[in-house]
N, C-alpha and C positions, 0 to 999 in steps of 0.2 A: 298419324301425323301429330295428334295431340300428345302421344307418348314421347315422341321425339322432342317436341317443344318443351315438355316438362323436364326432360333431361338437360336441355340447354339452360332452362331457368335454374335448375339445381346447380349446374356448373357456375353460372353467373353469381349465385348466392355464395358458393364456396370461394370464388375469386374475391368477392367483396369482403368476406370474412378474413381471407388471407391478407388483404390490404390493411384491414384494421389491426391485425396482429403486427404488421410491420410498423405501424404508427405508434404502437405502445412503447413505453420506456423499456429498455433492456432489463431494468431492475424490477419490473412489475411482472409477476407470474400470471400466465393466462388463466382464465376462468376454468373451473372444473368441468369436464365433459366426459362423454363416454370413452372409457379407456379399454374397451374390449379387445382392441387390436393395437398393440404397441409396435411400431416399426421405426427404426432409426438407423442412420448410416453415418460414417465419418471417414477421415483419411488425412491426406497431406495438407488440406486447408485449415486443419485444426478446429473445425466446426462439427459439432454433433447436430444433425438435422433430424427432426421428427416429421413423419409423413402421414398424411391421410391416405391410407393404402389404396382405396378405390379411385381416387382422383388425381394422385400425384402431386398434391399441394403440400408444401412444407409449411406447417402451422406453428412451429417454434424451433428454436435452436439454442445450443449452448456453445460458448467459445471456451475451448480448453486452454488457450493461451500459450503455454510454453513448449508444447510438443505435438507432433503428429499423433494420430490415434491408430493403433495397430489392431485392437480388438475391442469389441463391445459385447456385453452380456447383460440381459435383463433378468432379474431375480424371478423365481417361480411365482411369487405372489404379486409381481408387477409393481412392487413398491420401490425398487432400487435399480439403478443402472451403474455398472462398473465399466470404466474405460481405461484400457492399458496403453501406455505410451512409452516414451524413452526418458527415464527408466521407471517412472512412478505409475501407480494406479490411483484413480480418483473415483470415489463413490458418490453418486448423486441420488437425491431423493426424488421420486416421481409422484408420490401421493402424500402430501401436496407437492406440487412441482417446484423445484428450486434449481436455479442456474449456477449456484455455487456448490462446490463439493462439501458434503458433510463429513467426509473422512478422506485422508490421503495416506496411502500405504507406501512407505519409503524403505528401500533395502536392496532392490535389484540394481544392477550396475550396467544393464544393457536393455535393449528392447524387450518389453513384455509382449508375448505373442499369444498367450492363452490365459483365460480366466474362467472360473466356474463356481457355481453355488451348489451345495448339497440341498436336499429337499428341505431340511429343517432351517437352513439359511443362517446358522449361528456363526459360521466361518466361511471363508472363500479361499480358493487356491489360485495360484498363478504360476506360470512357467515363462522362462526368459532365455534370451540368447546369452545370458551370463552363465548358462549351464545348470541352473538350479530350478527346483520347484519349491515354492513357499506356501505355507498354510498361515492364514491371517485370522485373528479375531476381528469380526466385523465391527464390533462396537468400539473397541479400544485402539484398533489398528496395529496391535502388537503381533509380531511374527512368532508363531508357535512352533513351526517346523521349518527348517532350512536345509534342503537336501540337494547336494550336488550329484547329478545323475551319472556323469562320467568324469569330467574335469571342467574347470572354469573356462577353458578355451573351446569346448565343444558345445555349439549352440543346441539348445532344446528347441525344436521347430514347432511342436504341437503337443498338447496334452488334453486329455478328456477324463472326466470322472466316471469310474466304473459304476454300473447300476447298483452294486452292493454298497455304494457310498463310502467304502473303506479303502479303495485302491484307486490309483491314478495311472492310466495308460499313457505313455509318452513316447516320442520318437525324436531322433536327433541327427545332427550333421554327420556323425560317423557311420550312419546306416543302421543304427540299433533301434529296436523296440524294447521298452522296459516296462515292467509292472512294479509300481511303487506302493508298498504297504504303508499307509499313513500311521496307523496305531503303532506298528513295530518300528517305524522310521527306517525301513530298509528296502532295498531292491529285491523283490521276491524272485524274479526271473528276468532274463534279458537275452535277446537273440538278434541276428542279422538275417534278413530274408535271403535265402540261398547262399549265405555266408559272404555276401558282397558288401563292399564299402561304399555303396551308393547312398547319398543322403536321403533319409526318409522325411518327406515334407509334411505329411498329414496323417492323422489316425482318427478312426471313428469306431464306435461300438454300438451294437444294437441295443434297443431298450430292454430286451430280455436277457442280455449278456451272452447270447448264443453265437455271436459273431464279432470278430475284430477285423477291421480292414485298414491297411496301411498303403500309402501312395508315395512313390519315390520321384526323384528328379528326372527320371527318364520316362515318366508317364505310365509306369507299371503299378497296378494295384494287387496286393496280396491279401487273400481272404483266409482267415484263421478261425478255427473253432476250438473250444476247450476240449482237450483230448478225452476226458472222462465222458463228456456229453456225446462226443462223436462215437466213442466205443459203445456207449449204451444204445445209441440209435442204430448202429450198424451190427452190433454183436461181432465185431471183427477186431482181433487183437494184433493184426499184422500191421502195426503202426509204421514200420519202416518202408513199406512198399510204396513206390511212386508210380503213378499211372499217367502217362502223357499221351494225348490223342493227337497224332499228326494229320489225320485225314480230314480234308475239308468237308466231307460228307457226314462227319460225326456230329452228334448232338452236342458234344462237349467243345466244339470249335465253332464259335459264333461270329458271323460276319456282319459288319455294319450294313453292307448292301451286297447282294450276291453277284449281279451281272453288270453293274454300271461303272466298274473300274474304281470305285471309291476305296479308300483305305480299309483294310480288314481289321476288325476288332476281335482279337483272338482271346478265347477263354480256354485255358488248359486246366484239367482236373488233376489233383494230386492227393496223396494220402501219406504224408510224411511228417514226422514230428518236427516242430519248428525249433524248440528250445531244448537245452540239455536236461532240463528238469521234466520234460515231457508234459508240460502243462497245456501247450497249444500245438495244434496240428494244422499244417498248410493244406487247404482243400481246393483252392482255385487261384489261378494267376491270370490277371486281365491286362491286356495291352490296350490301355485306354487312350493314351495320347503319344505323339512322337517326341514330345518335349516335356518341360516341367509340368507335373501335376501339382497344382498349388493347394488344392484341397480336395478331400474325399469326404462324403457325408451320407450316412444312412438316414432314410426318412423315419419319422417316429413310428410308423407301423412296420418298418423293416422290409417293406416291399420294393423299395427303390434304392439304388446307389447313384448318387450324383457326383460327378467329378468336374473340376474346372481347371483351366490351364493357361499357360502363357501363350497358347495358340489362339486365344480369344474365344474359345468355344466352351460350352457346357455339355456334358453327355449324361444321359439318364439310362441306367441299366436296370433291367427287371430281375430282381433277386430271385423271384419265384420261378423264373424261366431260365435258370442256370446262368444268370447274369447276361442275358441277351440284351444287346443294344436296342433300346426302345426308341430313343430320339436324340438328336443333336441340336442343341439350342444355339442359334446364330443370331447375332445382333450387336454384340459388343465389338468395339474396334481395337481394343488393346487387352492387356492381361486381365484375366478375371481372378480376383484374389479370394473372394469369400462368398459363401452361400448360406441361406437359412430356409428350412422347410416350414410351412404352416403346420399347425398341430394335427390337422387331418390328412397331412401328406399330399394334399391336392395342388398346392402352390409352392413355388420356389422363388426366393428373392436373391439376386446376385449383385456383386459389387465389383467395379472395374476401374482400371487406370484411365479409362476414357471419360472420367468425371461423372459417370452415371451409375445408377442402380436400376435393375429391371425386375419386374414381376412376371412370372411365367406360369402357364397352365401346364402341369406336369404330364397329364394324360394326353393332351392334345399336342404338346410340344410347341406351344405358341406363346409369343410375348403378349402380355396384356397391357402393360403400361411402363413408361420410363420415368424415373425420378431424376431430375437434372438441374438442381440448383447449386451443386458443388462447383468450386472454381479450380480444384486440383483433383488428382486421382483419388478414387474411393477405394479404401482397402478393407473395410469391415462393415458388416451389417448385423443387426440384432432384430429378431422378430419374436414376439410372444402374443399369440392370439388364443391361448388355451384358457379354459375356464378355471377360475381360482376358487370356485365353490367346493 
């Protein structure tokens, strides 16, 4: 009983602290405090809200003013926050905290949908629905690279930095996945999953670069591995062979639930080169959702694949068990746009059009807390709880 009362007292203290923050002038930065966990969300209300992760209390916010926010990213050292809107990117300083941007990157002509920092943080990249990827000098704001992936009318839907820090993997509305070499300023290879013109909505890469996964507008995820790595592992040069397992009793066909009539989540194994240059090989095809898969995301330890959808659900697949469906996270009422894993891969934060973000326990498949101060749909989330030492 004493333990329960202590928790109530702690929550009361947090509420009192939150009330004090609201009374402070918008021009006055909050006092320095423990920043071991940085969690923020934003969306159509044009407010970036920072959260105390375990309590759900919004302890500070930034008004972006002129645009909705499509994407948020916290720098690896936790000193900067980049926010992408339509069409500009704003860079904010987090240590010490400032509500005014220290740099604005101008040059895109449509929604910015992806941003990323390399490890050294000297530059950042962005991808936009204007069909381009740009490389920016962080200090000067000057655009150092401006690459049109296909053409100005073909939206780039997602882009991620390869672990080698020298390539960007992106996907677009035409259904293509492309590998952009930053130093050479050229597309190294490009392909369409199964040759189809279905828009690819999201792409993710494992931390060890052993796996690239792309998700399309029909809820299908395609798993690729570097061909050289696959050949080294398998000692098998028969790259053109494709193996499809139609039997429901096979280990390569994974069901969401066997006997209760729920939708089946099929995983089919393949062994076929994906691109004409033979750099990537398709290894698995996952039927994750029946409709738009808005994001796919590999956990930092590469043990889990998370997908979220316009069907309001999040699904967790166990990579180590041949992408077996581990859990289905239900609780959002509208489209789920974005997700972020904790550094230890134990937790997931999601952002939804229902004006909320939620924290989930990945192993248990359970919701822990809801963050709900936004007044319009939440489209993006950024989480950095890693050690900077």
